[in-house]
C-alpha positions in Angstrom: -0.2 0.1 -0.1 1.4 3.3 -1.0 1.6 6.4 1.2 -0.9 8.2 -1.4 -3.5 5.2 -0.6 -3.4 5.0 2.9 -3.8 9.2 2.7 -7.2 8.1 0.5 -8.2 5.7 3.2 -7.7 7.8 6.3 -9.7 10.5 4.4 -12.2 7.9 4.1 -12.3 6.9 7.8 -13.0 10.8 8.9 -15.8 11.0 6.6 -17.6 8.0 7.6 -16.7 9.3 11.4 -18.4 12.5 10.8 -21.3 11.2 9.2 -22.0 8.7 11.9 -21.4 12.1 14.5 -23.9 13.7 12.7 -26.6 11.4 12.7 -26.3 10.6 16.4 -26.2 14.7 17.3 -29.1 15.8 15.1 -31.0 12.8 14.0 -34.3 14.5 13.9 -33.1 16.9 11.4 -33.7 16.2 7.9 -31.1 17.9 6.1 -28.7 15.6 8.5 -29.4 12.7 6.5 -28.8 14.2 3.4 -25.0 15.1 4.9 -24.6 11.6 6.1 -25.5 10.3 3.0 -22.9 12.4 1.3 -20.2 12.1 3.9 -20.5 8.0 3.4 -20.5 8.8 -0.2 -17.4 10.9 -0.3 -15.9 8.0 2.2 -16.6 5.2 -0.7 -15.1 7.6 -3.3 -12.0 7.8 -1.3 -11.4 4.3 -0.9 -12.0 3.7 -4.6 -9.5 6.6 -5.0 -6.8 4.5 -2.6 -7.9 1.4 -4.4 -7.1 2.9 -7.9 -3.9 4.5 -6.5 -2.3 1.4 -5.5 -3.3 -0.9 -8.7 -0.8 -1.4 -11.4 -3.2 -3.8 -13.7 -4.7 -1.4 -16.4 -7.8 -3.3 -16.9 -8.5 -3.3 -12.9 -7.7 0.2 -13.0 -9.9 1.2 -15.7 -13.1 -0.8 -14.0 -12.5 0.8 -10.8 -12.0 4.3 -12.2 -15.3 3.6 -14.3 -17.1 3.1 -11.1 -15.4 6.0 -9.3 -16.7 8.6 -11.9 -20.3 7.0 -11.7 -20.3 7.8 -7.8 -19.2 11.3 -8.3 -22.1 11.6 -10.3 -24.3 10.2 -7.8 -22.8 12.5 -4.9 -23.6 15.6 -7.0 -27.4 14.6 -6.5 -27.0 14.0 -2.6 -25.2 16.9 -2.0 -27.2 19.4 -4.1 -30.4 17.8 -1.7 -28.2 18.5 1.4 -27.7 21.9 -0.1 -30.9 23.3 -0.8 -32.5 22.2 2.7 -29.6 22.5 5.0 -30.7 25.5 7.4 -33.5 26.8 5.3 -36.3 27.9 6.7 -38.2 26.9 4.0 -36.5 23.7 3.4 -39.7 22.0 1.9 -40.6 24.5 -0.6 -36.4 24.8 -1.5 -36.7 21.2 -2.2 -39.5 21.2 -4.6 -37.8 24.0 -6.3 -34.8 22.1 -7.0 -36.4 18.2 -7.4 -36.7 18.2 -10.9 -32.8 18.9 -11.4 -32.2 16.5 -8.3 -33.6 13.7 -10.4 -32.0 14.5 -13.8 -28.5 14.4 -11.5 -30.0 11.0 -10.2 -30.3 9.6 -14.0 -27.5 10.8 -15.7 -25.1 8.5 -14.1 -27.6 5.5 -14.7 -27.8 6.6 -18.0 -24.0 6.4 -18.6 -23.6 3.3 -16.7 -26.5 1.2 -18.6 -25.6 3.1 -22.2 -21.8 3.3 -21.8 -20.4 1.0 -19.4 -16.9 0.0 -20.5 -16.7 2.8 -22.8 -16.5 5.8 -20.3 -12.7 5.6 -19.4 -9.5 4.4 -21.0 -6.1 3.6 -19.6 -3.1 4.4 -21.5 0.8 4.5 -21.0 2.6 7.4 -22.1 5.6 7.1 -24.1 8.5 8.6 -21.7 6.3 8.8 -18.6 5.9 6.4 -15.4 2.4 8.1 -14.8 -0.6 6.2 -16.5 -3.2 8.8 -18.4 -6.9 8.3 -17.5 -8.4 9.3 -20.8 -12.4 10.2 -21.2 -14.5 9.4 -24.1 -17.3 11.9 -25.0 -19.8 10.2 -22.6 -16.9 10.8 -20.1 -16.7 14.1 -20.9 -20.2 14.7 -20.6 -20.4 13.1 -17.0 -17.3 15.3 -15.9 -19.3 18.3 -17.2 -22.3 17.2 -15.3 -20.4 16.7 -12.1 -18.5 20.0 -12.4 -21.9 22.1 -13.0 -23.3 20.2 -10.2 -20.5 20.7 -7.5 -21.0 24.4 -8.9 -24.8 24.6 -8.0 -23.9 22.8 -4.7 -21.4 25.6 -3.6 -23.7 28.4 -5.0 -26.6 27.2 -2.8 -24.3 26.4 0.7 -22.9 30.0 -0.3 -26.5 31.6 -0.4 -27.1 30.0 3.5 -24.2 31.4 4.8 -24.7 34.8 2.7 -28.1 35.1 4.3 -27.5 34.0 7.9 -25.8 36.9 10.2 -24.2 37.4 13.6 -23.7 34.1 15.7 -25.9 32.2 13.2 -23.2 32.9 10.6 -20.6 32.0 12.8 -22.1 28.5 13.5 -22.1 27.3 10.0 -18.9 29.0 8.9 -16.6 25.9 9.4 -19.2 23.5 8.0 -19.3 25.5 4.9 -15.7 26.3 4.8 -14.9 22.2 5.1 -17.4 21.4 2.4 -16.1 24.5 0.2 -12.4 22.9 0.4 -13.8 19.3 -0.6 -15.8 20.5 -3.4 -13.1 23.2 -4.6 -10.6 20.3 -5.1 -13.2 18.3 -7.0 -13.7 21.5 -9.4 -9.9 21.5 -10.0 -9.6 17.9 -10.9 -12.3 17.8 -12.9 -11.7 21.2 -14.9 -8.1 19.2 -15.4 -9.9 16.3 -16.8 -11.9 18.6 -19.2 -9.0 20.8 -20.4 -6.8 17.6 -21.5 -9.6 15.2 -21.9 -8.0 13.2 -19.2 -5.6 13.3 -16.0 -2.9 11.0 -14.8 -3.6 8.8 -11.8 -1.4 10.9 -9.4 -3.9 13.8 -9.8 -6.6 12.0 -7.8 -4.6 12.8 -4.5 -5.8 16.3 -4.7 -9.1 15.1 -4.0 -7.8 12.5 -1.1 -6.2 15.8 0.2 -9.1 18.2 -0.2 -11.1 15.5 1.7 -9.0 15.3 4.3 -8.6 19.1 4.8 -12.1 19.7 4.6 -13.0 16.7 7.2 -10.9 19.0 9.7 -12.7 21.7 9.2 -16.0 19.7 9.4 -14.8 18.3 12.7 -13.9 22.0 14.1 -17.5 23.0 13.0 -18.9 19.8 14.7 -17.0 20.4 18.2 -18.1 24.1 17.5 -21.4 24.0 16.9 -22.7 20.4 16.5 -23.7 21.0 13.3 -26.9 22.6 14.4 -29.3 24.1 11.7 -30.6 27.8 11.9 -33.3 29.1 9.8 -32.4 31.6 7.0 -34.6 32.4 4.1 -32.2 33.0 1.0 -32.9 35.7 -1.7 -33.4 34.0 -5.2 -31.6 36.6 -6.9 -28.0 35.3 -5.6 -26.9 34.3 -9.4 -26.3 38.1 -9.7 -23.9 38.6 -6.9 -22.9 34.9 -6.2 -19.5 34.6 -5.1 -19.2 31.1 -6.0 -20.2 31.9 -9.5 -17.4 34.5 -9.6 -14.8 32.6 -8.1 -15.2 29.6 -10.2 -15.7 31.4 -14.0 -12.8 33.2 -12.9 -10.8 30.2 -12.1 -11.8 28.4 -15.2 -10.9 31.1 -17.3 -7.4 31.3 -15.8 -6.9 27.3 -16.4 -8.2 27.8 -20.1 -5.7 30.7 -20.7 -3.1 28.9 -19.0 -3.7 25.8 -20.9 -4.0 27.6 -24.3 -0.1 29.1 -23.5 1.3 25.4 -22.7 -0.1 24.1 -25.3 1.6 26.8 -27.7 4.8 26.3 -26.4 4.8 22.7 -25.8 5.2 21.9 -22.5 2.9 20.7 -19.4 5.3 19.5 -17.0 4.4 21.9 -14.4 0.8 23.1 -15.5 -1.0 21.0 -12.9 1.1 22.6 -10.1 0.6 26.1 -11.7 -3.4 25.2 -11.6 -3.4 23.9 -8.1 -1.6 27.1 -6.7 -4.4 29.1 -8.7 -7.1 27.0 -7.0 -5.4 27.8 -3.3 -4.9 31.3 -4.6 -8.7 31.6 -5.1 -9.8 29.7 -2.1 -7.3 31.7 0.1 -8.8 34.9 -1.5 -12.8 33.7 -0.4 -11.4 33.0 3.0 -9.8 36.6 3.1 -13.1 38.2 1.6 -15.5 36.3 4.6 -13.4 37.2 7.6 -15.1 40.1 9.3 -11.6 40.7 11.4 -9.8 41.3 8.6 -12.8 43.7 6.7 -12.8 45.4 10.3 -9.1 45.7 10.6 -9.0 47.3 6.9 -11.7 49.8 7.9 -9.9 50.9 10.8 -6.7 51.5 9.0 -8.2 53.3 6.5 -9.9 55.4 8.7 -6.9 56.3 11.1 -4.4 56.9 8.5 -6.0 58.8 5.5 -8.7 60.9 7.8 -11.5 59.1 6.3 -14.8 58.6 8.4 -15.0 55.4 9.7 -18.6 54.8 7.7 -20.5 55.8 5.1 -22.9 57.3 6.6 -25.1 58.0 2.9 -24.5 54.5 2.0 -25.8 52.9 5.3 -29.1 55.1 5.2 -29.5 54.1 1.7 -29.3 50.3 2.8 -31.5 51.1 5.6 -34.3 52.4 3.3 -33.8 50.1 0.9 -34.1 47.2 3.5 -37.0 48.6 5.7 -39.1 50.1 2.9 -41.2 46.9 2.2 -41.6 46.1 5.4 -45.4 45.4 6.8 -45.1 44.4 10.2 -42.9 44.5 13.3 -40.8 41.1 12.6 -39.5 42.1 9.0 -38.9 45.6 10.1 -37.1 44.1 13.3 -35.1 41.2 11.2 -34.0 43.9 8.7 -33.0 46.2 11.2 -31.0 43.6 13.2 -29.0 42.4 9.9 -28.0 45.8 9.0 -26.6 46.7 12.5 -24.6 43.1 12.4 -23.4 43.7 9.2 -22.4 47.7 9.7 -20.6 47.3 13.2 -19.4 43.7 12.8 -21.4 42.7 15.7 -22.4 38.8 15.8 -25.3 38.9 18.1 -28.1 41.6 17.8 -31.2 41.6 19.7 -34.4 43.7 19.2 -36.7 43.7 22.0 -40.1 45.5 21.8 -42.0 47.0 25.0 -45.5 45.7 25.6 -47.6 48.5 27.4 -50.3 46.3 28.3 -48.2 43.6 30.1 -45.2 46.3 31.1 -42.6 44.0 29.6 -40.2 43.5 26.9 -40.7 40.6 24.2 -37.7 39.6 21.9 -38.8 40.4 18.4 -35.8 39.3 16.4 -32.3 38.1 17.0 -29.3 37.4 14.9 -28.2 34.7 17.5 -31.1 32.7 17.5 -33.4 30.8 15.2 -36.9 31.6 15.8 -39.7 29.0 14.8 -42.4 30.2 12.8 -44.9 30.0 15.1 -43.1 32.2 17.5 -43.0 29.4 20.5 -39.4 30.3 21.7 -40.5 34.0 22.1 -39.0 35.3 25.4 -40.2 37.6 27.7 -39.0 38.9 30.9 -40.7 42.0 32.9 -39.1 44.8 33.6 -38.4 45.4 37.4 -37.4 48.7 37.3 -39.1 51.6 35.5 -35.8 53.3 34.6 -35.1 51.1 31.7 -37.9 53.4 30.0 -36.1 56.3 31.0 -32.8 55.6 29.1 -32.7 58.1 26.2 -29.0 57.5 24.9 -26.9 54.5 23.7 -25.6 52.9 27.2 -22.6 50.4 28.2 -24.8 47.7 29.5 -21.7 46.3 31.8 -21.8 49.8 33.6 -25.5 49.7 34.5 -25.7 48.5 38.5 -29.3 48.3 39.2 -31.4 45.6 38.7 -32.6 46.2 35.4 -29.1 45.9 34.5 -28.6 42.6 35.7 -31.9 41.3 34.0 -30.6 42.6 30.6 -27.3 41.0 31.0 -28.8 37.5 32.0 -31.1 37.7 28.9 -28.4 39.0 26.4 -25.6 36.3 27.4 -22.6 36.6 25.3 -21.2 33.8 23.4 -17.9 34.8 23.2 -15.4 35.8 25.9 -13.4 38.3 24.0 -16.7 39.5 22.4 -16.5 43.3 24.4 -19.1 45.2 26.3 -22.4 44.8 25.6 -24.3 48.1 24.2 -28.1 49.1 24.7 -29.7 51.5 22.5 -33.2 52.5 23.4 -36.2 52.8 20.9 -37.6 56.3 21.2 -40.3 58.0 19.0 -40.7 61.4 20.4 -41.5 60.5 24.6 -43.0 56.8 23.5 -40.8 54.0 24.8 -40.9 51.1 22.0 -38.1 48.9 22.9 -34.4 48.2 23.1 -31.7 47.1 20.8 -28.7 45.2 22.3 -25.5 44.4 20.7 -22.9 41.7 22.0 -20.0 39.6 20.7 -18.5 42.2 18.6 -15.5 40.9 16.2 -12.2 41.5 18.0 -14.3 43.3 21.2 -13.3 46.6 19.7 -14.8 49.5 21.8 -17.7 51.7 20.2 -16.4 55.1 19.3 -18.2 57.9 20.1 -19.2 58.1 16.2 -20.3 54.8 16.4 -22.6 55.2 19.6 -24.2 58.2 17.6 -24.9 56.5 14.7 -26.4 53.6 16.7 -28.8 56.5 18.1 -29.5 57.6 14.9 -30.5 53.9 13.6 -32.7 53.4 16.8 -34.4 56.5 16.5 -35.2 55.5 12.8 -36.2 52.2 13.9 -38.6 53.2 16.8 -40.1 56.1 13.8 -40.8 53.0 11.4 -42.3 50.7 14.0 -44.4 53.7 15.2 -45.7 54.4 11.9 -46.3 50.5 11.6 -48.7 50.6 14.2 -50.3 53.8 13.5 -51.2 52.5 10.1 -52.5 49.4 11.4 -54.5 51.5 13.7 -56.0 53.5 10.9 -56.7 50.5 9.2 -58.5 48.7 11.7 -60.6 52.1 12.1 -61.5 52.2 8.4 -62.4 48.5 8.7 -64.8 48.9 11.3 -66.0 52.1 9.6 -67.0 50.2 6.4 -68.5 47.5 8.7 -70.5 49.8 11.0 -71.6 51.9 7.4 -72.9 48.5 5.8 -74.6 47.3 8.8 -76.4 50.7 9.0 -77.6 50.8 5.5 -78.7 47.0 6.1 -80.3 46.8 9.4 -82.2 49.9 8.3 -83.5 48.4 5.2 -84.3 45.1 6.6 -85.6 46.4 9.7 -88.4 48.4 7.2 -89.1 45.2 5.4 -89.5 43.3 8.7 -91.8 46.3 9.8 -93.8 45.6 6.8 -94.4 41.7 6.9 -95.3 41.9 10.9 -97.4 44.7 9.8 -99.4 42.3 7.1 -99.1 39.5 9.8 -100.7 41.2 12.3 -103.9 42.2 9.9 -103.8 38.5 8.3 -106.2 37.2 10.7 -108.7 40.1 11.1 -108.9 40.4 7.1 -108.0 37.0 5.7 -111.4 36.7 4.4 -111.2 39.6 2.1 -110.2 38.8 -1.4 -108.9 42.6 -1.9 -107.0 42.5 1.4 -105.2 39.0 0.4 -104.4 40.6 -3.0 -102.7 43.4 -1.4 -100.7 41.4 1.1 -99.4 39.3 -1.7 -98.3 42.2 -3.3 -96.9 43.5 -0.4 -95.0 40.5 0.3 -93.9 40.5 -3.1 -92.6 43.7 -3.0 -90.7 43.3 0.6 -88.9 40.1 -1.0 -87.9 42.0 -4.2 -86.5 44.7 -2.1 -84.6 42.1 0.3 -83.1 40.8 -2.6 -82.2 43.8 -4.6 -80.3 44.6 -1.0 -78.6 41.1 -0.9 -77.7 41.1 -4.7 -76.0 44.6 -4.7 -74.1 43.9 -1.6 -73.1 40.8 -3.1 -71.8 42.4 -6.1 -69.2 45.0 -3.8 -67.3 41.7 -3.0 -67.5 39.8 -6.2 -65.0 40.5 -9.2 -66.5 42.0 -12.2 -66.3 39.8 -15.0 -67.2 41.2 -18.3 -68.8 39.2 -21.5 -67.9 42.0 -24.4 -69.9 41.3 -27.8 -70.0 43.6 -31.0 -72.7 46.5 -29.2 -75.1 49.4 -30.5 -74.5 51.9 -27.9 -77.8 53.8 -29.0 -79.8 50.6 -28.7 -78.4 49.9 -25.2 -79.6 53.5 -24.3 -83.3 52.8 -25.8 -83.4 49.6 -24.0 -82.3 51.2 -20.6 -85.2 53.9 -21.6 -87.9 51.4 -21.8 -86.9 49.5 -18.6 -87.2 52.5 -16.7 -90.9 52.1 -17.4 -91.9 55.8 -18.6 -91.2 59.4 -16.8 -94.7 60.8 -16.3 -94.4 64.3 -15.9 -91.0 64.6 -16.7 -89.9 66.3 -20.2 -87.6 63.6 -21.6 -85.4 64.5 -24.8 -83.2 62.0 -26.9 -80.2 63.2 -29.7 -78.9 60.2 -30.8 -75.9 60.4 -33.3 -75.1 57.1 -35.5 -72.3 55.4 -34.0 -69.9 52.3 -35.0 -70.3 49.2 -32.6 -68.0 49.1 -30.1 -66.8 45.7 -27.7 -68.6 45.7 -24.8 -70.9 44.1 -22.0 -74.5 45.0 -23.2 -75.8 44.1 -19.7 -73.2 45.8 -17.5 -73.7 49.2 -20.1 -77.3 48.7 -19.5 -77.2 48.8 -15.8 -74.9 51.8 -15.8 -77.6 53.7 -18.3 -80.8 52.9 -16.1 -78.6 53.8 -13.0 -78.0 57.5 -14.4 -81.8 57.5 -15.6 -83.0 56.6 -12.4 -80.5 59.3 -10.6 -81.7 62.0 -13.0 -85.5 61.1 -12.3 -84.7 61.2 -8.5 -82.8 64.4 -9.0 -86.1 66.3 -10.9 -88.6 65.3 -8.9 -92.0 65.4 -10.1 -91.4 67.9 -13.0 -88.2 68.5 -14.6 -86.1 67.7 -17.8 -84.0 65.1 -18.9 -81.8 65.0 -22.1 -79.9 62.0 -23.1 -77.2 62.2 -26.0 -75.0 60.1 -27.7 -72.0 61.0 -30.0 -68.5 60.4 -30.9 -65.2 62.2 -30.5 -61.4 61.2 -31.4 -62.1 57.6 -31.1 -64.4 57.8 -28.5 -68.1 56.9 -27.6 -69.8 59.6 -25.6 -73.2 59.3 -23.7 -74.2 62.5 -21.5 -77.4 62.3 -19.1 -78.3 66.1 -18.2 -81.0 66.9 -15.6 -82.2 70.0 -14.0 -82.7 68.9 -10.8 -81.5 69.5 -7.4 -77.7 69.1 -8.2 -74.7 68.0 -5.7 -72.4 70.0 -3.4 -68.8 70.3 -4.5 -67.6 68.5 -1.4 -70.2 65.6 -2.3 -68.5 65.4 -5.7 -65.1 65.4 -4.3 -65.3 63.3 -1.6 -68.6 60.9 -1.8 -70.2 60.6 -5.1 -68.3 57.5 -6.2 -67.7 55.8 -2.9 -70.0 53.1 -1.6 -72.7 53.9 1.0 -72.3 57.7 0.3 -75.9 59.1 -1.0 -77.9 62.0 -0.7 -81.3 60.0 -1.4 -83.5 58.7 1.8 -83.9 55.4 0.3 -80.8 54.8 -1.7 -78.0 52.5 -0.4 -75.2 54.6 -2.3 -73.7 51.5 -4.5 -75.0 52.6 -7.7 -72.7 55.3 -8.8 -69.7 53.2 -7.2 -70.6 50.4 -9.6 -71.3 52.0 -12.4 -67.8 53.6 -12.0 -66.2 50.2 -12.0 -68.2 48.7 -14.9 -67.0 51.8 -17.1 -63.6 51.3 -15.9 -63.5 47.7 -16.7 -64.3 48.9 -20.0 -61.2 51.3 -20.1 -63.5 53.9 -20.2 -64.2 56.8 -17.8 -67.3 58.8 -16.0 -67.5 62.5 -15.9 -69.5 64.7 -14.0 -70.5 68.4 -13.7 -73.1 69.5 -11.3 -74.5 72.9 -9.9 -76.5 73.1 -6.6 -80.3 74.3 -8.0 -79.6 73.8 -11.6 -78.5 70.5 -12.3 -76.2 67.6 -13.0 -74.4 66.4 -16.3 -72.9 62.8 -16.2 -70.8 62.0 -19.3 -69.6 58.6 -20.0 -66.8 57.6 -22.6 -66.1 54.4 -23.8 -63.2 53.4 -26.4 -64.6 52.7 -29.9 -63.7 49.5 -31.2 -65.2 47.5 -34.7 -67.2 44.7 -33.7 -67.0 41.8 -36.1 
């Protein structure tokens, strides 16, 4: 057994041990089973690597290399399943979005095995070389491409999870993500080599064994740090636009392609693999550098100290805050966005936002970057405010220096997770004189003390968060008030009309035993019951129309004919002078029944406005591609305030027996036809309604 194969077997043993440890520690987690299966697969792959590194027979080597390639392809599906479910608050939905691709990743190696078994790999002995050359057929290259793409997708989803976490939640999963990044980074290196040269030497498999060994060490560190405990994050789907994984892999493959062309041009490839491996290591170190909060913090401080530049770009911070909180519609969303911004801006791992409940006189944890909350909020933490002095704090304060009882209570519920995280700081949430809550910052990277500039910035952010919270609560109160007002208005109209109908029926029933033998009375009774029933049905029908979606059935319609039918439905207007002036119009596409109801409503309103005597004028015409209908009366008219505030709103009417629904529905119907309705009215002089509809030739 060679030293290289021994290294592969050691990596396999570590992988298997991590799989067992993960299951024993978190067996109830769904993602841990994906992880365990993936680690066992990597262990099996490493065993195959050890076997291949120790074989001399070309036939046996080709056999085991082919099975190793198939296993690598299977592992893509397993690890993709893990990557899309690990620490995801929406693990089920995330898996459903990716399940088609996971199924394809499972079927590809099966197809390769059934269709090209024995033809995926060929072992060659190259002249003037002691290393065996593993060459890939076209099918083998396709499998390699699939492995490379799948590996990139795995890393991309792990990156999404890592970048969506903040504070100590990111700290918990960092080593697991880095360990897997090393393992799959080595795999990207070997697969890219195989694609560039259509094959590789047998010794290249040592890279995967070394990558697995180093990755297992990092995974072990992550296990002892947090036990592979999951968190709940909801990654953005727009990660492709800013994915570090895609950028690094794309840059690496571009550099490798350029190097390969240069090497091929000059005719030598002796040290190319070493150069490519060094490029991979450099990119991996760059990724670690970019993810290091300590390094980024030191760069900020260095620039601020030596180049006389403010430590923070306030315009950028305020823009980010506005963008992240502008779409918040409730307290949890606003607090979560604010906590993440504070954590990222000040390099603080633990940021908790506590909101004050005036009814219970306590503080309730709304969000935290160091605790994963369940969707139902069962693990919300509450404690009574022992000392009213906590509500009197007006500036950011050092929690470690508060000696009162309430300071001790706050320290207990905001325990630090790192001994070198520095002093905890509290920031009150104040909107004017209203105390809304408290922000507690703990576990700062490197334990750097807060400067005066930082404390002032925290106070500004706290004031803005408090103002946004207050606005959300006031908006909620206004909405509840409007809903109650609407309910009361509907109830008043509905109850009033039903009360009248009930009174009519009650009176009829009271007189029925006395006058039942009178035929004329029975006829009046039936007529009265019928009218009352129709009135109730009309109320129900018109109220029900408010909540239903307006559906149009357009067809070629003659507007003049619709107006004539509406006039006939009104059954004449005795005592009222009625004038009609119709111009020939082309047909338009509309719902004739809905338009007829609009015209009827306008005519009835005009009749009610003029009273027993008056004049109503109906005109139709066309202008600039619009059909126009106007209904004019010389009745009582309407006030400007009623026109502006009430005419087209439901349950607003000047009639004693009206529901105030007709004009609201008429406006909905006209706008559904892409038209408009206009009104001009003067008190005591009359009203003119004008309806404009787009002309479309009927077919």
